[in-house]
Every structure is written in structure tokens, then in C-alpha cells.
C-alpha positions as CSV (number, residue, x, y, z in Angstrom):
1,X,11.8,12.6,-12.4
2,X,10.8,14.8,-9.8
3,X,7.3,15.8,-8.8
4,X,5.9,19.3,-7.4
5,X,8.8,20.8,-5.6
6,X,8.7,20.3,-2.0
7,X,5.5,22.5,-1.8
8,X,3.0,20.0,-3.7
9,X,0.5,21.8,-2.1
10,X,-0.7,25.1,-3.3
11,X,0.9,28.1,-1.3
12,X,2.0,26.7,1.5
13,X,2.4,28.8,4.2
14,X,5.6,28.0,6.8
15,X,5.3,25.6,9.4
16,X,8.0,24.7,11.9
17,X,7.9,21.5,14.0
18,X,9.9,20.5,16.8
19,X,12.4,18.1,16.2
20,X,12.1,18.0,12.6
21,X,15.7,17.2,11.7
22,X,18.5,15.0,12.3
23,X,21.4,13.2,10.2
24,X,21.1,16.2,7.6
25,X,17.4,15.3,6.7
26,X,14.5,17.7,7.9
27,X,11.0,17.2,7.5
28,X,9.3,19.9,4.8
29,X,8.5,22.9,6.6
30,X,5.1,23.1,4.2
31,X,1.7,23.2,6.1
32,X,0.9,20.2,4.0
33,X,3.4,18.1,6.1
34,X,2.5,19.7,9.4
35,X,-1.5,18.8,8.8
36,X,-0.3,15.1,7.9
37,X,1.8,15.1,10.8
38,X,-1.1,16.4,13.0
39,X,-3.3,13.9,11.7
40,X,-1.2,10.7,11.7
41,X,-0.3,11.4,15.1
42,X,-4.1,12.0,16.4
43,X,-5.4,9.4,14.7
44,X,-2.4,6.4,15.5
45,X,-0.3,5.2,18.4
46,X,3.4,5.7,19.2
47,X,4.5,2.9,17.4
48,X,2.9,3.2,14.2
49,X,4.0,7.4,14.2
50,X,7.7,7.0,15.4
51,X,8.0,4.0,12.8
52,X,6.3,6.1,10.0
53,X,8.6,9.0,10.5
54,X,11.8,6.8,10.6
55,X,10.5,5.6,7.3
56,X,10.5,9.0,6.1
57,X,14.2,9.7,7.2
58,X,15.7,6.2,6.1
59,X,13.4,6.7,2.6
60,X,15.4,9.8,2.5
61,X,18.9,8.8,3.2
62,X,18.5,5.6,0.8
63,X,17.2,8.3,-1.9
64,X,20.7,10.1,-1.2
65,X,22.7,7.1,-1.4
66,X,21.0,5.8,-4.5
67,X,21.2,9.0,-6.0
68,X,17.3,9.3,-6.4
69,X,15.9,13.2,-7.4
70,X,12.6,13.0,-5.3
71,X,9.8,15.0,-3.7
72,X,10.6,15.5,0.1
73,X,6.9,16.5,1.0
74,X,5.2,13.4,-0.7
75,X,7.7,11.0,0.1
76,X,6.7,12.2,4.1
77,X,3.2,11.7,3.3
78,X,3.5,8.6,1.6
79,X,5.7,7.4,4.6
80,X,3.5,8.9,7.4
81,X,0.0,7.5,5.9
82,X,1.5,3.7,4.9
83,X,0.5,1.8,7.7
84,X,-3.0,4.1,8.5
85,X,-4.8,1.0,7.3
86,X,-4.0,-0.9,10.1
87,X,-6.1,1.3,12.1
88,X,-9.5,-0.5,13.9
89,X,-11.5,1.4,11.3
90,X,-10.5,-0.2,8.6
91,X,-10.6,-3.8,9.8
92,X,-14.0,-4.9,8.2
93,X,-13.3,-2.9,4.8
94,X,-12.5,-6.2,2.8
95,X,-9.3,-4.7,1.2
96,X,-5.5,-5.1,1.8
97,X,-4.4,-2.4,4.5
98,X,-2.2,-1.0,1.8
99,X,-5.2,0.3,-0.1
100,X,-6.8,2.0,3.0
101,X,-4.0,3.8,3.6
102,X,-3.6,4.8,0.3
103,X,-7.2,5.9,-0.2
104,X,-6.7,7.6,2.8
105,X,-3.6,9.4,1.6
106,X,-5.5,10.4,-1.6
107,X,-8.5,12.0,0.2
108,X,-6.0,14.0,2.2
109,X,-4.3,15.5,-0.6
110,X,-7.0,15.7,-3.0
111,X,-8.8,17.9,-0.4
112,X,-5.8,20.0,-0.2
113,X,-5.1,20.5,-4.0
114,X,-2.4,18.7,-4.3
115,X,-1.5,18.1,-8.1
116,X,-2.5,14.7,-9.7
117,X,0.9,13.5,-10.6
118,X,1.6,13.9,-6.7
119,X,-1.8,12.4,-5.3
120,X,-0.6,9.6,-7.9
121,X,3.0,8.3,-6.7
122,X,1.7,8.7,-2.8
123,X,-1.3,6.5,-3.9
124,X,1.0,3.9,-5.6
125,X,4.0,4.2,-3.0
126,X,1.6,3.2,0.0
127,X,-0.3,0.4,-2.1
128,X,3.0,-1.3,-3.2
129,X,4.9,-1.0,0.1
130,X,4.5,-4.6,1.1
131,X,4.8,-5.6,-2.6
132,X,8.8,-6.3,-2.8
133,X,10.8,-6.3,-6.2
134,X,8.3,-3.6,-8.0
135,X,8.7,-0.2,-6.2
136,X,12.1,0.1,-6.7
137,X,11.5,-0.1,-10.9
138,X,9.1,3.4,-10.6
139,X,8.7,6.7,-9.6
140,X,11.6,7.9,-6.9
141,X,8.8,8.5,-4.0
142,X,7.2,4.9,-4.7
143,X,10.4,3.3,-4.6
144,X,11.8,5.3,-1.5
145,X,8.7,4.4,0.8
146,X,9.6,1.2,0.2
147,X,13.4,1.6,0.9
148,X,12.6,3.3,4.4
149,X,9.9,0.7,5.4
150,X,12.2,-2.4,4.3
151,X,15.2,-0.3,6.2
152,X,13.2,0.2,9.5
153,X,11.1,-3.4,9.5
154,X,13.3,-5.9,8.0
155,X,16.8,-3.9,8.2
156,X,18.0,-4.4,4.7
157,X,20.6,-2.2,3.4
158,X,21.3,-2.2,7.2
159,X,24.9,-0.5,6.6
160,X,23.8,1.7,4.0
161,X,23.2,4.3,6.9
162,X,25.7,5.3,9.2
163,X,25.6,4.3,12.6
164,X,25.4,7.7,13.8
165,X,22.8,8.8,11.5
166,X,20.6,5.7,13.1
167,X,21.4,6.8,16.3
168,X,19.9,10.2,15.7
169,X,17.2,9.3,14.2
170,X,16.2,6.7,16.8
171,X,16.7,8.9,19.4
172,X,14.2,11.4,18.0
173,X,11.8,8.6,17.0
174,X,12.8,5.1,19.5
175,X,12.1,1.9,18.8
176,X,11.7,0.1,22.0
177,X,10.4,-3.5,21.7
178,X,9.8,-2.7,18.4
179,X,10.2,-6.1,16.4
180,X,7.5,-8.0,18.7
181,X,5.3,-4.6,18.5
182,X,5.3,-4.3,15.5
183,X,4.7,-7.7,14.3
184,X,1.2,-7.5,17.0
185,X,0.1,-4.4,15.2
186,X,0.2,-6.1,11.5
187,X,-1.5,-9.3,13.3
188,X,-4.2,-6.9,14.9
189,X,-4.9,-5.1,11.7
190,X,-4.6,-7.5,8.9
191,X,-6.6,-10.8,10.8
192,X,-10.1,-9.7,10.5
193,X,-9.6,-10.1,7.3
194,X,-7.0,-12.8,5.9
195,X,-8.4,-13.1,2.6
196,X,-6.8,-9.8,2.1
197,X,-3.2,-11.1,2.3
198,X,-3.2,-14.1,-0.4
199,X,-0.1,-13.3,-2.6
200,X,1.6,-10.9,-0.3
201,X,4.4,-11.3,2.5
202,X,1.9,-10.5,5.2
203,X,0.4,-13.9,4.9
204,X,3.4,-15.0,6.6
205,X,2.5,-12.8,9.9
206,X,-1.1,-14.6,10.1
207,X,0.3,-17.8,9.5
208,X,2.8,-17.4,12.8
209,X,0.1,-15.6,15.2
210,X,-3.4,-16.9,14.0
211,X,-4.1,-20.1,15.1
212,X,-5.8,-22.0,12.4
213,X,-4.8,-20.1,9.4
214,X,-4.7,-21.5,6.4
215,X,-3.0,-19.7,3.7
216,X,-3.7,-19.2,0.1
217,X,-2.6,-21.6,-2.4
218,X,-1.9,-20.2,-6.0
219,X,-1.2,-23.6,-7.3
220,X,-4.8,-24.7,-5.6
221,X,-6.8,-21.9,-6.8
222,X,-5.5,-22.9,-10.8
223,X,-6.2,-26.3,-9.9
224,X,-9.4,-26.1,-8.7
225,X,-10.7,-23.3,-10.9
226,X,-14.0,-24.1,-12.8
227,X,-12.0,-24.4,-16.0
228,X,-11.9,-28.2,-17.2
229,X,-8.4,-28.0,-18.6
């Protein structure tokens, strides 16, 4: 299934950004992609910016490996916005950071006239990117944002991408001390709202790095519910 062609915005003007190709994959040459790049570059640090760009590249390569037909522009927007919700301004939202990022992407896309199907795909891709076992069964853009995140953060499918391609991508978007730094970014982004980690992988982060954190227990929630039986 394919969404709108790589020009998901209406009549996008061509836009060339520096260092936009590596490993046989290019950032979509559209105004929408350029605006997304500028926005994310402005509101995040180097860690999140470079990680988000790598997610696009690794997601694209995994899409190629899997023979998936995907819209590169929608995949790019999903990758660029997927960790935006870790930012300081969202830390009192009371929502999962994934939903905060998804909502920001939706506002961005809707304000630029992107069709609803494309908006929905990007929103879902971001909202589900830390919910393993589900995105892979959905539309290609949803599956591939998660695939890119899993590749860059967890090393899942590491040997699906050649060493030469990995080297090209990481030369363009380096990952110095990435493991420690991304775990700190996760901790900083979600520690103010620990309740949002119930039932998802980010509870592991707080258990390791936040003293006194007690993860939610699904069994106890059932046992302690107001029902008699």
C-alpha cells in the first residue's frame, strides 16, 4: 500500500539541502521535508537530530530489504518527529512522549494541507514506535519508523545493512557515546511523568536510572481493582 507520492504536500517547491544522500537513499527533495528538517533542527539538540535522521535512513534501507512500497516523505516526517515529545516543553503534558510527538507532527502536516491518510500514517508511526510487535503488521511507513528506531537504538537487524552503508550514514550523522546519551535523553524526557511508562518499554529506563521508581504492575492493577471478583 502506498500513500500519496513523495510530494505529500500540495505542489511542494523543490528544495535542496546539503548532505542529504547516503547509502543510496536521499532525503525527499520537497519543501515539506525541508521545513520538517529546519523545525526539528531548531527545537532539538544534536543527539536527537542526528538520531532522527539515521532512523529515516535505516528505516528506508529496511524497507528496501523487505520489498515494501512506502512514501519516503511520510517516512521522513515520522522519523524526524518521532522523539520530539522528549523535549522539555512536553514534560508536564501527562501524556506519553510518543503521543506528544505524534500530535506535533499532525499539527505540522495539517497546517500544510497534507491529506488525512498521510497524517494518520505519520501519527500512528510515531505513537507506536515503542510498542514492539504491532507496527510491523501495519502500513509500510508505520512499520519502517519502528524498524529504523529498532535498528539505531537496539541494533535489531544489524546485519541487514552492509557495513559500508552503515559507515556512510554514520559519517553523515555521527553517534558519539550514543548509548549513554540516548538513555539519558529518555530518562530526562519521561522521568517527570513516570505514569506514562505503564505497559511500555520505557519503564525499563526509569527502573535503571531513577532511584525509587516503582514500575506499574498489571497483575496488581487487576487484583486491586474495585471489582469484588
